[in-house]
TIZAFI-542813 format. One line per field, with one value per atom (N, C-alpha, C, O): residue number from 1; residue in three letters; chain; atom name; z, y, x. Coordinates in steps of 0.1 Angstrom, whole numbers. Example, Ala and Ser with C-alpha at 12.3 -4.5 7.8 and 13.67 -1.06 7.14 Angstrom:
BEGIN
pos: [1, 1, 1, 1, 2, 2, 2, 2] $
code: [Ala, Ala, Ala, Ala, Ser, Ser, Ser, Ser] $
unit: [A, A, A, A, A, A, A, A] $
site: [N, CA, C, O, N, CA, C, O] $
z: [78, 78, 78, 85, 71, 71, 79, 80] $
y: [-57, -45, -33, -33, -22, -11, 0, 11] $
x: [132, 123, 132, 142, 128, 137, 129, 134] $
This chain:
BEGIN
pos: [1, 1, 1, 1, 2, 2, 2, 2, 3, 3, 3, 3, 4, 4, 4, 4, 5, 5, 5, 5, 6, 6, 6, 6, 7, 7, 7, 7, 8, 8, 8, 8, 9, 9, 9, 9, 10, 10, 10, 10, 11, 11, 11, 11, 12, 12, 12, 12, 13, 13, 13, 13, 14, 14, 14, 14, 15, 15, 15, 15, 16, 16, 16, 16, 17, 17, 17, 17, 18, 18, 18, 18, 19, 19, 19, 19, 20, 20, 20, 20, 21, 21, 21, 21, 22, 22, 22, 22, 23, 23, 23, 23, 24, 24, 24, 24, 25, 25, 25, 25, 26, 26, 26, 26, 27, 27, 27, 27, 28, 28, 28, 28, 29, 29, 29, 29, 30, 30, 30, 30, 31, 31, 31, 31, 32, 32, 32, 32, 33, 33, 33, 33, 34, 34, 34, 34, 35, 35, 35, 35, 36, 36, 36, 36, 37, 37, 37, 37, 38, 38, 38, 38, 39, 39, 39, 39, 40, 40, 40, 40, 41, 41, 41, 41, 42, 42, 42, 42, 43, 43, 43, 43, 44, 44, 44, 44, 45, 45, 45, 45, 46, 46, 46, 46, 47, 47, 47, 47, 48, 48, 48, 48, 49, 49, 49, 49, 50, 50, 50, 50, 51, 51, 51, 51, 52, 52, 52, 52, 53, 53, 53, 53, 54, 54, 54, 54, 55, 55, 55, 55, 56, 56, 56, 56, 57, 57, 57, 57, 58, 58, 58, 58, 59, 59, 59, 59, 60, 60, 60, 60, 61, 61, 61, 61, 62, 62, 62, 62, 63, 63, 63, 63, 64, 64, 64, 64, 65, 65, 65, 65, 66, 66, 66, 66, 67, 67, 67, 67, 68, 68, 68, 68, 69, 69, 69, 69, 70, 70, 70, 70, 71, 71, 71, 71, 72, 72, 72, 72, 73, 73, 73, 73, 74, 74, 74, 74, 75, 75, 75, 75, 76, 76, 76, 76, 77, 77, 77, 77, 78, 78, 78, 78, 79, 79, 79, 79, 80, 80, 80, 80, 81, 81, 81, 81, 82, 82, 82, 82, 83, 83, 83, 83, 84, 84, 84, 84, 85, 85, 85, 85, 86, 86, 86, 86, 87, 87, 87, 87, 88, 88, 88, 88, 89, 89, 89, 89, 90, 90, 90, 90, 91, 91, 91, 91, 92, 92, 92, 92, 93, 93, 93, 93, 94, 94, 94, 94, 95, 95, 95, 95, 96, 96, 96, 96, 97, 97, 97, 97, 98, 98, 98, 98, 99, 99, 99, 99, 100, 100, 100, 100, 101, 101, 101, 101, 102, 102, 102, 102, 103, 103, 103, 103, 104, 104, 104, 104, 105, 105, 105, 105, 106, 106, 106, 106, 107, 107, 107, 107, 108, 108, 108, 108, 109, 109, 109, 109, 110, 110, 110, 110, 111, 111, 111, 111, 112, 112, 112, 112, 113, 113, 113, 113, 114, 114, 114, 114, 115, 115, 115, 115, 116, 116, 116, 116, 117, 117, 117, 117, 118, 118, 118, 118, 119, 119, 119, 119, 120, 120, 120, 120, 121, 121, 121, 121, 122, 122, 122, 122, 123, 123, 123, 123, 124, 124, 124, 124, 125, 125, 125, 125, 126, 126, 126, 126, 127, 127, 127, 127, 128, 128, 128, 128, 129, 129, 129, 129, 130, 130, 130, 130, 131, 131, 131, 131, 132, 132, 132, 132, 133, 133, 133, 133, 134, 134, 134, 134, 135, 135, 135, 135, 136, 136, 136, 136, 137, 137, 137, 137, 138, 138, 138, 138, 139, 139, 139, 139, 140, 140, 140, 140, 141, 141, 141, 141, 142, 142, 142, 142, 143, 143, 143, 143, 144, 144, 144, 144, 145, 145, 145, 145, 146, 146, 146, 146, 147, 147, 147, 147, 148, 148, 148, 148, 149, 149, 149, 149, 150, 150, 150, 150, 151, 151, 151, 151, 152, 152, 152, 152, 153, 153, 153, 153, 154, 154, 154, 154, 155, 155, 155, 155] $
code: [Met, Met, Met, Met, Leu, Leu, Leu, Leu, Asn, Asn, Asn, Asn, Arg, Arg, Arg, Arg, Lys, Lys, Lys, Lys, Gly, Gly, Gly, Gly, Ile, Ile, Ile, Ile, Ser, Ser, Ser, Ser, Gln, Gln, Gln, Gln, Ile, Ile, Ile, Ile, Ile, Ile, Ile, Ile, Ala, Ala, Ala, Ala, Ala, Ala, Ala, Ala, Met, Met, Met, Met, Leu, Leu, Leu, Leu, Met, Met, Met, Met, Ile, Ile, Ile, Ile, Val, Val, Val, Val, Ile, Ile, Ile, Ile, Thr, Thr, Thr, Thr, Val, Val, Val, Val, Ser, Ser, Ser, Ser, Gly, Gly, Gly, Gly, Ala, Ala, Ala, Ala, Val, Val, Val, Val, Val, Val, Val, Val, Leu, Leu, Leu, Leu, Tyr, Tyr, Tyr, Tyr, Thr, Thr, Thr, Thr, Tyr, Tyr, Tyr, Tyr, Ser, Ser, Ser, Ser, Ser, Ser, Ser, Ser, Gly, Gly, Gly, Gly, Leu, Leu, Leu, Leu, Leu, Leu, Leu, Leu, Gly, Gly, Gly, Gly, Ser, Ser, Ser, Ser, Leu, Leu, Leu, Leu, Gln, Gln, Gln, Gln, Gly, Gly, Gly, Gly, Ala, Ala, Ala, Ala, Arg, Arg, Arg, Arg, Pro, Pro, Pro, Pro, Gln, Gln, Gln, Gln, Gln, Gln, Gln, Gln, Ser, Ser, Ser, Ser, Tyr, Tyr, Tyr, Tyr, Leu, Leu, Leu, Leu, Ser, Ser, Ser, Ser, Gln, Gln, Gln, Gln, Ile, Ile, Ile, Ile, Ala, Ala, Ala, Ala, Leu, Leu, Leu, Leu, Glu, Glu, Glu, Glu, Tyr, Tyr, Tyr, Tyr, Tyr, Tyr, Tyr, Tyr, Asn, Asn, Asn, Asn, Trp, Trp, Trp, Trp, Asn, Asn, Asn, Asn, Leu, Leu, Leu, Leu, Val, Val, Val, Val, Ala, Ala, Ala, Ala, Gly, Gly, Gly, Gly, Thr, Thr, Thr, Thr, Leu, Leu, Leu, Leu, Thr, Thr, Thr, Thr, Leu, Leu, Leu, Leu, Thr, Thr, Thr, Thr, Leu, Leu, Leu, Leu, Arg, Arg, Arg, Arg, Asn, Asn, Asn, Asn, Val, Val, Val, Val, Gly, Gly, Gly, Gly, Thr, Thr, Thr, Thr, Thr, Thr, Thr, Thr, Ile, Ile, Ile, Ile, Val, Val, Val, Val, Asp, Asp, Asp, Asp, Leu, Leu, Leu, Leu, Ser, Ser, Ser, Ser, Pro, Pro, Pro, Pro, Ser, Ser, Ser, Ser, Lys, Lys, Lys, Lys, Ala, Ala, Ala, Ala, Asp, Asp, Asp, Asp, Tyr, Tyr, Tyr, Tyr, Leu, Leu, Leu, Leu, Val, Val, Val, Val, Arg, Arg, Arg, Arg, Gly, Gly, Gly, Gly, Ser, Ser, Ser, Ser, Thr, Thr, Thr, Thr, Val, Val, Val, Val, Ser, Ser, Ser, Ser, Ser, Ser, Ser, Ser, Val, Val, Val, Val, Gly, Gly, Gly, Gly, Cys, Cys, Cys, Cys, Gly, Gly, Gly, Gly, Gln, Gln, Gln, Gln, Leu, Leu, Leu, Leu, Asp, Asp, Asp, Asp, Pro, Pro, Pro, Pro, Gln, Gln, Gln, Gln, Gln, Gln, Gln, Gln, Ser, Ser, Ser, Ser, Cys, Cys, Cys, Cys, Thr, Thr, Thr, Thr, Ala, Ala, Ala, Ala, Thr, Thr, Thr, Thr, Leu, Leu, Leu, Leu, Thr, Thr, Thr, Thr, Asn, Asn, Asn, Asn, Gly, Gly, Gly, Gly, Ser, Ser, Ser, Ser, Gly, Gly, Gly, Gly, Asn, Asn, Asn, Asn, Thr, Thr, Thr, Thr, Val, Val, Val, Val, Ile, Ile, Ile, Ile, Thr, Thr, Thr, Thr, Ala, Ala, Ala, Ala, Ala, Ala, Ala, Ala, Thr, Thr, Thr, Thr, Ala, Ala, Ala, Ala, Gly, Gly, Gly, Gly, Val, Val, Val, Val, Ala, Ala, Ala, Ala, Tyr, Tyr, Tyr, Tyr, Leu, Leu, Leu, Leu, Val, Val, Val, Val, Lys, Lys, Lys, Lys, Val, Val, Val, Val, Ile, Ile, Ile, Ile, Ala, Ala, Ala, Ala, Val, Val, Val, Val, Asp, Asp, Asp, Asp, Gly, Gly, Gly, Gly, Ala, Ala, Ala, Ala, Ser, Ser, Ser, Ser, Phe, Phe, Phe, Phe, Ser, Ser, Ser, Ser, Tyr, Tyr, Tyr, Tyr, Thr, Thr, Thr, Thr, Cys, Cys, Cys, Cys, Ile, Ile, Ile, Ile, Ala, Ala, Ala, Ala, Gly, Gly, Gly, Gly, Arg, Arg, Arg, Arg, Asn, Asn, Asn, Asn, Thr, Thr, Thr, Thr, Gly, Gly, Gly, Gly, Ser, Ser, Ser, Ser, Thr, Thr, Thr, Thr, Ala, Ala, Ala, Ala] $
unit: [A, A, A, A, A, A, A, A, A, A, A, A, A, A, A, A, A, A, A, A, A, A, A, A, A, A, A, A, A, A, A, A, A, A, A, A, A, A, A, A, A, A, A, A, A, A, A, A, A, A, A, A, A, A, A, A, A, A, A, A, A, A, A, A, A, A, A, A, A, A, A, A, A, A, A, A, A, A, A, A, A, A, A, A, A, A, A, A, A, A, A, A, A, A, A, A, A, A, A, A, A, A, A, A, A, A, A, A, A, A, A, A, A, A, A, A, A, A, A, A, A, A, A, A, A, A, A, A, A, A, A, A, A, A, A, A, A, A, A, A, A, A, A, A, A, A, A, A, A, A, A, A, A, A, A, A, A, A, A, A, A, A, A, A, A, A, A, A, A, A, A, A, A, A, A, A, A, A, A, A, A, A, A, A, A, A, A, A, A, A, A, A, A, A, A, A, A, A, A, A, A, A, A, A, A, A, A, A, A, A, A, A, A, A, A, A, A, A, A, A, A, A, A, A, A, A, A, A, A, A, A, A, A, A, A, A, A, A, A, A, A, A, A, A, A, A, A, A, A, A, A, A, A, A, A, A, A, A, A, A, A, A, A, A, A, A, A, A, A, A, A, A, A, A, A, A, A, A, A, A, A, A, A, A, A, A, A, A, A, A, A, A, A, A, A, A, A, A, A, A, A, A, A, A, A, A, A, A, A, A, A, A, A, A, A, A, A, A, A, A, A, A, A, A, A, A, A, A, A, A, A, A, A, A, A, A, A, A, A, A, A, A, A, A, A, A, A, A, A, A, A, A, A, A, A, A, A, A, A, A, A, A, A, A, A, A, A, A, A, A, A, A, A, A, A, A, A, A, A, A, A, A, A, A, A, A, A, A, A, A, A, A, A, A, A, A, A, A, A, A, A, A, A, A, A, A, A, A, A, A, A, A, A, A, A, A, A, A, A, A, A, A, A, A, A, A, A, A, A, A, A, A, A, A, A, A, A, A, A, A, A, A, A, A, A, A, A, A, A, A, A, A, A, A, A, A, A, A, A, A, A, A, A, A, A, A, A, A, A, A, A, A, A, A, A, A, A, A, A, A, A, A, A, A, A, A, A, A, A, A, A, A, A, A, A, A, A, A, A, A, A, A, A, A, A, A, A, A, A, A, A, A, A, A, A, A, A, A, A, A, A, A, A, A, A, A, A, A, A, A, A, A, A, A, A, A, A, A, A, A, A, A, A, A, A, A, A, A, A, A, A, A, A, A, A, A, A, A, A, A, A, A, A, A, A, A, A, A, A, A, A, A, A, A, A, A, A, A, A, A, A, A, A, A, A, A, A, A, A, A, A, A, A, A, A, A, A, A, A, A, A, A, A, A, A, A, A, A, A, A, A, A, A, A, A, A, A, A, A, A] $
site: [N, CA, C, O, N, CA, C, O, N, CA, C, O, N, CA, C, O, N, CA, C, O, N, CA, C, O, N, CA, C, O, N, CA, C, O, N, CA, C, O, N, CA, C, O, N, CA, C, O, N, CA, C, O, N, CA, C, O, N, CA, C, O, N, CA, C, O, N, CA, C, O, N, CA, C, O, N, CA, C, O, N, CA, C, O, N, CA, C, O, N, CA, C, O, N, CA, C, O, N, CA, C, O, N, CA, C, O, N, CA, C, O, N, CA, C, O, N, CA, C, O, N, CA, C, O, N, CA, C, O, N, CA, C, O, N, CA, C, O, N, CA, C, O, N, CA, C, O, N, CA, C, O, N, CA, C, O, N, CA, C, O, N, CA, C, O, N, CA, C, O, N, CA, C, O, N, CA, C, O, N, CA, C, O, N, CA, C, O, N, CA, C, O, N, CA, C, O, N, CA, C, O, N, CA, C, O, N, CA, C, O, N, CA, C, O, N, CA, C, O, N, CA, C, O, N, CA, C, O, N, CA, C, O, N, CA, C, O, N, CA, C, O, N, CA, C, O, N, CA, C, O, N, CA, C, O, N, CA, C, O, N, CA, C, O, N, CA, C, O, N, CA, C, O, N, CA, C, O, N, CA, C, O, N, CA, C, O, N, CA, C, O, N, CA, C, O, N, CA, C, O, N, CA, C, O, N, CA, C, O, N, CA, C, O, N, CA, C, O, N, CA, C, O, N, CA, C, O, N, CA, C, O, N, CA, C, O, N, CA, C, O, N, CA, C, O, N, CA, C, O, N, CA, C, O, N, CA, C, O, N, CA, C, O, N, CA, C, O, N, CA, C, O, N, CA, C, O, N, CA, C, O, N, CA, C, O, N, CA, C, O, N, CA, C, O, N, CA, C, O, N, CA, C, O, N, CA, C, O, N, CA, C, O, N, CA, C, O, N, CA, C, O, N, CA, C, O, N, CA, C, O, N, CA, C, O, N, CA, C, O, N, CA, C, O, N, CA, C, O, N, CA, C, O, N, CA, C, O, N, CA, C, O, N, CA, C, O, N, CA, C, O, N, CA, C, O, N, CA, C, O, N, CA, C, O, N, CA, C, O, N, CA, C, O, N, CA, C, O, N, CA, C, O, N, CA, C, O, N, CA, C, O, N, CA, C, O, N, CA, C, O, N, CA, C, O, N, CA, C, O, N, CA, C, O, N, CA, C, O, N, CA, C, O, N, CA, C, O, N, CA, C, O, N, CA, C, O, N, CA, C, O, N, CA, C, O, N, CA, C, O, N, CA, C, O, N, CA, C, O, N, CA, C, O, N, CA, C, O, N, CA, C, O, N, CA, C, O, N, CA, C, O, N, CA, C, O, N, CA, C, O, N, CA, C, O, N, CA, C, O, N, CA, C, O, N, CA, C, O, N, CA, C, O, N, CA, C, O, N, CA, C, O, N, CA, C, O, N, CA, C, O, N, CA, C, O, N, CA, C, O, N, CA, C, O, N, CA, C, O, N, CA, C, O, N, CA, C, O, N, CA, C, O, N, CA, C, O, N, CA, C, O, N, CA, C, O] $
z: [-6, -12, -20, -22, -24, -31, -23, -29, -10, 0, -1, 5, -7, -7, -15, -26, -11, -24, -25, -16, -42, -47, -47, -48, -47, -47, -62, -64, -73, -84, -82, -85, -78, -72, -66, -65, -60, -51, -68, -73, -70, -85, -93, -94, -98, -107, -102, -110, -88, -85, -86, -89, -84, -84, -99, -103, -107, -118, -128, -137, -121, -128, -119, -124, -107, -101, -108, -109, -115, -119, -136, -141, -143, -154, -156, -166, -143, -140, -139, -147, -130, -127, -139, -138, -147, -158, -171, -181, -172, -184, -178, -187, -166, -161, -161, -164, -159, -163, -177, -181, -183, -199, -205, -215, -198, -203, -198, -205, -184, -180, -190, -196, -191, -200, -212, -217, -221, -232, -230, -236, -222, -220, -219, -226, -208, -204, -215, -215, -223, -236, -248, -255, -246, -258, -250, -256, -237, -232, -235, -242, -230, -233, -245, -246, -257, -268, -273, -282, -268, -271, -263, -266, -251, -242, -249, -241, -261, -269, -261, -259, -256, -252, -265, -276, -261, -269, -274, -267, -284, -290, -284, -280, -283, -280, -286, -298, -281, -286, -298, -308, -301, -311, -324, -336, -321, -335, -338, -347, -331, -335, -339, -348, -334, -342, -352, -349, -369, -379, -386, -387, -391, -398, -410, -410, -420, -435, -439, -439, -445, -455, -467, -475, -470, -488, -492, -501, -491, -499, -492, -480, -496, -492, -504, -516, -499, -506, -497, -487, -504, -496, -501, -509, -501, -507, -503, -497, -505, -499, -502, -495, -509, -513, -502, -499, -499, -494, -479, -469, -476, -463, -457, -447, -462, -458, -463, -473, -454, -459, -453, -441, -465, -466, -464, -473, -456, -452, -450, -444, -461, -460, -452, -455, -443, -434, -435, -436, -434, -431, -423, -426, -415, -403, -407, -409, -408, -414, -403, -406, -390, -380, -373, -380, -363, -357, -345, -341, -341, -334, -339, -349, -329, -329, -328, -318, -339, -334, -329, -334, -321, -320, -326, -322, -334, -342, -340, -350, -330, -325, -326, -320, -334, -333, -321, -322, -308, -297, -289, -279, -292, -285, -287, -278, -303, -309, -310, -307, -316, -319, -330, -330, -339, -355, -354, -349, -358, -360, -374, -380, -378, -390, -388, -383, -394, -389, -375, -372, -368, -354, -343, -331, -354, -345, -347, -357, -338, -334, -344, -342, -351, -361, -357, -349, -362, -360, -372, -384, -368, -375, -374, -363, -383, -388, -394, -401, -390, -398, -385, -376, -389, -381, -369, -362, -366, -350, -349, -353, -343, -340, -354, -362, -357, -369, -369, -366, -372, -371, -381, -393, -377, -388, -399, -399, -410, -426, -431, -443, -420, -426, -428, -422, -436, -435, -434, -439, -429, -428, -435, -438, -435, -443, -432, -427, -426, -417, -427, -438, -424, -429, -416, -405, -422, -414, -417, -428, -405, -411, -399, -389, -401, -393, -380, -379, -368, -354, -350, -358, -336, -329, -331, -324, -339, -339, -346, -345, -353, -362, -380, -384, -386, -401, -407, -419, -400, -407, -416, -421, -422, -433, -445, -454, -443, -455, -457, -468, -444, -446, -454, -458, -455, -460, -476, -486, -476, -492, -500, -496, -511, -522, -528, -531, -527, -533, -520, -525, -511, -499, -490, -487, -487, -477, -463, -458, -456, -442, -434, -437, -422, -415, -409, -403, -411, -408, -395, -399, -380, -371, -369, -369, -367, -361, -347, -347, -338, -324, -319, -317, -318, -312, -299, -293, -293, -281, -271, -259, -274, -267, -268, -262, -275, -273, -287, -288, -297, -307, -316, -323, -320, -332, -348, -353, -352, -367, -376, -378, -381, -393, -403, -407, -412, -423, -431, -424, -447, -449, -462, -471, -464, -474, -480, -473, -492, -500, -502, -506, -494, -495, -513, -522, -514, -524, -535, -547, -529, -539, -535, -524, -543, -537, -546, -556, -538, -547, -552, -550, -559, -567, -569, -567, -574, -573, -560, -555, -554, -544, -550, -545, -564, -570, -574, -580] $
y: [600, 591, 584, 572, 596, 596, 582, 574, 583, 575, 560, 551, 556, 545, 535, 539, 522, 516, 506, 503, 502, 492, 478, 474, 469, 457, 452, 440, 461, 455, 454, 443, 462, 456, 444, 442, 436, 424, 412, 402, 419, 411, 409, 398, 419, 419, 414, 414, 410, 402, 390, 383, 384, 372, 366, 355, 377, 375, 368, 360, 377, 377, 366, 362, 360, 348, 335, 327, 333, 323, 321, 310, 332, 331, 329, 324, 334, 327, 313, 306, 308, 294, 284, 271, 288, 282, 284, 276, 294, 293, 286, 280, 284, 270, 261, 252, 255, 245, 238, 226, 248, 244, 245, 240, 251, 251, 236, 228, 233, 221, 209, 202, 208, 196, 197, 186, 207, 205, 201, 191, 209, 203, 190, 183, 183, 172, 160, 149, 166, 155, 157, 148, 169, 171, 162, 152, 167, 157, 144, 139, 139, 124, 119, 110, 126, 120, 124, 118, 133, 136, 128, 128, 121, 113, 98, 88, 95, 83, 72, 60, 78, 72, 59, 61, 49, 36, 36, 38, 34, 32, 18, 9, 17, 6, -6, -6, -18, -32, -31, -34, -28, -32, -22, -24, -12, -9, -13, -7, -23, -30, -44, -50, -50, -64, -59, -53, -62, -59, -73, -78, -80, -90, -86, -81, -87, -87, -99, -109, -101, -113, -110, -102, -119, -121, -126, -120, -136, -146, -152, -153, -159, -166, -176, -173, -185, -197, -202, -208, -198, -202, -214, -209, -226, -239, -246, -257, -239, -245, -263, -269, -266, -279, -292, -304, -282, -290, -286, -294, -275, -268, -266, -272, -259, -254, -238, -234, -231, -218, -216, -217, -213, -214, -197, -189, -194, -181, -182, -189, -168, -168, -156, -146, -154, -145, -137, -145, -123, -122, -113, -102, -112, -105, -87, -85, -78, -67, -58, -48, -62, -55, -56, -63, -51, -51, -64, -67, -69, -79, -93, -95, -102, -116, -116, -110, -124, -128, -141, -149, -148, -161, -164, -159, -172, -178, -192, -199, -196, -214, -214, -207, -226, -229, -235, -239, -238, -245, -233, -234, -222, -209, -196, -188, -195, -182, -187, -198, -176, -184, -175, -162, -183, -183, -182, -191, -170, -168, -167, -157, -172, -171, -169, -178, -157, -158, -154, -155, -151, -152, -162, -161, -175, -186, -194, -192, -199, -203, -218, -227, -218, -226, -234, -229, -244, -252, -249, -248, -248, -244, -252, -256, -254, -261, -250, -241, -252, -240, -234, -239, -217, -210, -213, -219, -206, -212, -192, -182, -193, -178, -174, -183, -161, -153, -144, -133, -146, -132, -122, -124, -110, -103, -102, -105, -98, -100, -116, -120, -123, -138, -140, -133, -151, -154, -170, -178, -173, -186, -189, -181, -202, -208, -214, -223, -211, -213, -222, -217, -232, -239, -241, -248, -230, -233, -242, -244, -250, -260, -257, -251, -262, -261, -269, -279, -259, -263, -274, -279, -276, -289, -287, -277, -293, -291, -280, -278, -271, -263, -264, -271, -256, -261, -244, -242, -236, -223, -223, -212, -230, -226, -231, -224, -243, -252, -245, -245, -239, -233, -220, -215, -213, -199, -198, -207, -187, -188, -180, -169, -186, -183, -170, -167, -163, -149, -140, -128, -140, -134, -133, -142, -118, -113, -115, -111, -123, -130, -124, -126, -117, -114, -126, -135, -123, -134, -131, -128, -132, -126, -136, -148, -132, -140, -133, -122, -139, -134, -140, -152, -134, -138, -141, -138, -146, -153, -140, -142, -131, -120, -110, -99, -113, -105, -97, -91, -96, -86, -90, -100, -84, -89, -83, -72, -92, -88, -91, -103, -85, -86, -89, -83, -97, -94, -95, -94, -96, -96, -105, -99, -118, -129, -132, -132, -134, -141, -155, -162, -159, -176, -180, -175, -190, -193, -190, -195, -179, -173, -174, -179, -169, -168, -156, -151, -152, -139, -139, -131, -156, -152, -164, -175, -160, -173, -169, -158, -179, -174, -175, -170, -183, -185, -171, -169] $
x: [-213, -216, -203, -202, -192, -180, -171, -164, -172, -164, -170, -163, -181, -187, -179, -176, -174, -172, -185, -193, -185, -194, -192, -180, -202, -196, -193, -191, -191, -189, -174, -170, -165, -152, -146, -134, -158, -154, -159, -155, -167, -177, -163, -159, -155, -148, -132, -124, -129, -119, -122, -112, -132, -138, -136, -133, -140, -140, -124, -121, -117, -104, -96, -85, -100, -97, -100, -92, -116, -119, -115, -114, -114, -107, -92, -87, -84, -71, -72, -66, -77, -79, -86, -84, -91, -99, -90, -92, -81, -71, -60, -54, -54, -47, -53, -45, -63, -68, -67, -65, -70, -72, -55, -53, -45, -31, -24, -17, -28, -27, -31, -23, -44, -47, -41, -39, -37, -35, -17, -11, -11, 4, 3, 10, -5, 0, -4, 1, -13, -17, -4, 1, 1, 11, 25, 31, 28, 38, 37, 45, 27, 24, 28, 36, 22, 27, 42, 48, 46, 64, 74, 86, 66, 73, 72, 74, 69, 70, 58, 61, 45, 33, 33, 36, 29, 29, 13, 3, 13, -4, -9, -1, -22, -28, -27, -23, -30, -27, -33, -26, -45, -53, -48, -52, -40, -34, -20, -14, -14, -5, -9, -3, -18, -23, -36, -46, -32, -38, -36, -24, -46, -49, -56, -68, -49, -58, -62, -54, -73, -81, -76, -80, -65, -61, -68, -71, -74, -80, -92, -90, -106, -114, -121, -121, -126, -132, -141, -139, -154, -165, -172, -181, -173, -174, -187, -187, -198, -210, -214, -222, -209, -213, -204, -207, -190, -179, -184, -181, -191, -196, -178, -175, -171, -159, -160, -166, -153, -150, -134, -130, -128, -112, -106, -108, -100, -93, -77, -69, -76, -60, -58, -65, -49, -51, -33, -23, -32, -19, -14, -19, -8, -5, 2, 14, -5, -1, 5, 11, 4, 8, 22, 29, 26, 40, 42, 53, 32, 33, 28, 22, 32, 28, 14, 10, 3, -10, -12, -4, -20, -20, -35, -45, -35, -47, -48, -50, -47, -44, -62, -70, -64, -75, -82, -94, -73, -78, -79, -86, -74, -74, -82, -88, -81, -88, -100, -104, -110, -124, -129, -129, -133, -138, -153, -159, -158, -174, -181, -176, -187, -194, -211, -218, -216, -229, -233, -245, -224, -226, -221, -218, -221, -220, -205, -198, -201, -188, -186, -194, -176, -173, -160, -152, -158, -145, -134, -138, -122, -112, -99, -96, -93, -79, -69, -72, -60, -47, -38, -31, -43, -30, -32, -40, -15, -13, -7, -13, 5, 12, 12, 13, 11, 13, 20, 15, 33, 45, 42, 38, 44, 44, 46, 58, 43, 42, 40, 42, 36, 35, 21, 13, 15, 4, 0, 7, -11, -17, -32, -41, -34, -46, -55, -49, -67, -77, -87, -91, -91, -103, -114, -114, -126, -137, -145, -148, -149, -162, -172, -168, -185, -196, -190, -182, -195, -193, -204, -213, -202, -208, -220, -224, -231, -244, -252, -265, -242, -248, -243, -233, -251, -248, -245, -248, -240, -241, -233, -234, -225, -217, -225, -227, -228, -235, -250, -256, -256, -270, -269, -280, -256, -256, -264, -264, -270, -275, -265, -260, -263, -250, -257, -268, -241, -246, -249, -249, -250, -253, -241, -234, -239, -223, -229, -239, -218, -220, -207, -195, -211, -199, -192, -197, -175, -170, -159, -148, -160, -150, -139, -142, -126, -117, -112, -107, -113, -113, -97, -98, -86, -71, -74, -85, -63, -62, -59, -63, -55, -48, -65, -65, -74, -89, -91, -101, -81, -81, -88, -84, -101, -110, -109, -106, -113, -110, -122, -122, -129, -139, -138, -128, -145, -146, -159, -169, -160, -175, -172, -165, -176, -174, -189, -199, -188, -201, -198, -189, -212, -214, -213, -220, -204, -204, -193, -192, -186, -179, -166, -164, -151, -137, -135, -141, -122, -119, -106, -97, -106, -92, -84, -88, -72, -66, -57, -57, -50, -37, -23, -13, -23, -11, -6, 5] $
């Protein structure tokens, strides 16, 4: 009976191999993520494009929504009315104003009802609505504006 070897030695060897391989996988995953950040990996484009809403004036009588936007990111953002999309309450509206916006520069975009809709004039005064600006490169910026209000003076 003493000369017989049990199956426990085989199981122990298999367990040691499994533990070693899984440790190597964890170490590789950790080090590849760490090395990627140390090698100067660039952030995604969405972190480089940032547009802040400085001022807005929602005039229900005139049917306009004026937005003053500032590029607080590090890249040029194209907000050209013919290429970018401006949405109010989920509907596309017409815009006049902004074009290519350099970092730390601001522009004013005047939004009016789009073709066949009354989304700006039909808003209820005092109610907050979602206003979305989608740049030419696909970066999306969302703001909440209250119909019939403004955020103060731009002077």
